[in-house]
C-alpha positions, 0 to 999 in steps of 0.5 A, a space after each residue: 283506858 283509865 275510865 274503863 279501869 275505874 268503872 270495871 274495878 271499883 277502883 276506890 275500893 281496890 285502892 282502899 283495900 291496898 291501903 288497908 293491908 299496908 296499914 296491917 303490915 305497918 301496924 305489926 312493924 317494930 316502929 309501931 307495935 314495939 314502941 306503942 306510940 300514938 301512931 299505934 293507937 291511931 292505926 289500931 283504932 280503925 284498920 281491922 274494923 275497916 276490913 270487916 266493913 269491906 267484907 260486908 260490902 261484898 257479902 251476898 246473902 242470896 247464896 245458899 248457906 251450903 254454897 257460902 260455906 264451901 266457898 268460904 272454906 275454899 278461900 279462907 280456911 284452905 290457905 289457913 290450914 295449908 300454910 300451918 300444916 306445911 309450917 308444922 311439917 317443916 318444923 317437925 323435920 328440923 326439931 321435935 314438935 309437940 303435935 298435940 299442942 300444935 294441932 290444938 293451937 291451930 284449931 283454936 285459932 285466936 291471935 293468942 294461940 297462934 302467937 305461941 304456936 311455935 317459938 324458936 330459940 330467938 323467941 320469935 313466936 308471933 309469925 302466924 298471929 294475923 291468921 286469926 282473921 281468916 278463921 274468924 271471917 269464915 265464922 263471921 260470914 256464916 253468922 251474918 248469913 244466919 242473922 240476915 235470914 232471921 231479920 228477913 224472916 221476922 220482917 224487921 224494919 231497919 230501925 229494929 235491926 239497927 237497935 238490935 245490932 247496936 245493943 249486941 255491939 255494945 254488949 260485945 265491946 264491954 265483954 271483950 275486956 273480960 278474960 276469956 280463958 278456955 282450957 283444952 285437955 289431951 291425954 297427959 296435956 292441958 293447954 289454956 288459950 285466951 279467947 274462944 275458938 275462931 275468936 267467937 267472942 269477938 263476933 258482936 263487934 266484928 258483926 257490927 262493922 260487917 253489917 254496916 258495910 253490907 247495909 251501906 254497900 250501894 253508897 260505898 260502891 257509888 262513893 261520892 266525896 263530901 268535903 264537909 263530911 270528910 272534914 267533919 270525920 277528920 275533926 272527930 277522929 283527931 279530937 277523939 285521939 287527942 282528948 281520949 287517946 282511945 284505941 282497940 286491939 281485937 287480937 288482944 281483946 282491947 276496946 277502950 271505950 264503946 262510944 269513943 273507940 267506935 267513933 274513931 273506927 267509923 271516922 277512920 273507915 270514911 277517911 280511908 275511903 275518901 283518900 282512896 277515892 282521891 287517889 283513884 282520881 289521880 294518876 292511873 299508875 297509883 290506882 293500879 299499884 294499890 289495886 295490885 297490892 290489894 289483890 295480893 292481900 291474902 298472901 301479904 296477910 299470911 306471910 308478912 309477920 314471918 318475913 317482917 320479924 325474921 328480917 328485923 332480927 337478922 338485920 339487928 343481929 347479923 348486920 347491926 342495923 336496928 330501930 327505924 332503919 331496920 323497921 323500914 327495911 323489914 316493912 318493905 320486905 314484908 310487903 314486896 316478897 308476898 307480892 312477888 309470891 302472889 305473882 308466882 302463885 297466880 301463874 302456877 296452877 298447882 300453887 293456886 290450887 292450894 292458896 287461891 279459890 279453886 273455882 277460878 284456877 282449876 281446871 286450867 283456864 285463863 284467869 277471869 277479871 276479878 272483883 275486889 275483895 277485902 282480904 283475898 288472893 284477888 280471885 272472886 269468890 261466890 260473893 265477890 269476897 274472899 
């Protein structure tokens, strides 16, 4: 029954997560990323903050740091390393591979270092850039646990917490535009990467959105649509983009304006939740489709860039299809194929062992109902978040 689905699954959050991952894929599509139109600025102004916000919703500080670290390694770092180790082995079987550089880039794990992880003869080098999110989210959850523990130990009220986080956030947003160049040396080789390992330099900003979700989780779980608030958010969002055209690109360390860009992000988050809430009130099939897309979000995140870039290149060079048609086809494939892969992975236990949280799929047992996660396989981790 629809009512049961809505109550058991926090459908509006499932739907919002599905909407969010589709925006991530579309944001990396030729139509948006290569043309750099106003659509790029609109999508990029809130789609990544939205996922950090969702991650905060399901964060459980009651878990021990050891348990949290293990579960996050299992749900975030495991699929990251499995994917890139398998890709590295596949490349090494086909062509010579500089293992030292490859390992350095995988371990550094920023969008920049992963973008140039390996380039083929066609210059396709951005297959794995989106995976920076996984390693950063692992780091972010550990820091969030430590930060919340410190707040509680110091017995800080909500106002001092907000004041501290606002100052920390603003400092991070300003510092983000600096050139964070770091060098790693190996015998006979040295490599330079933009950004700190696991995107540590982004923490002040991402932690702000994460904690915002954590502190507002009860209101979001029990979301009640306010038409005046929605209209106000739409108006502020539109005015900010029209008047200032500001945006952000965390991967490239871009944060145009501390005030305007942050307003756009917060308004975009609320608008997405409101639209998801409205969709959840409509046809159940719509809610279930977006929910399943959200469940498959981990595999979509991992593989969409590879599929989207490759398919666009093949459409353009082999079939003579380019521009908007090729962009739409490659977008469809980049969403559909990882979803199909997820359908297989969650049913083949050996595959699930490598890509999904182990406690839900091993030893062999029937999968249990799952709570929604921000970027996940759909399997419930200890905090309800992948």
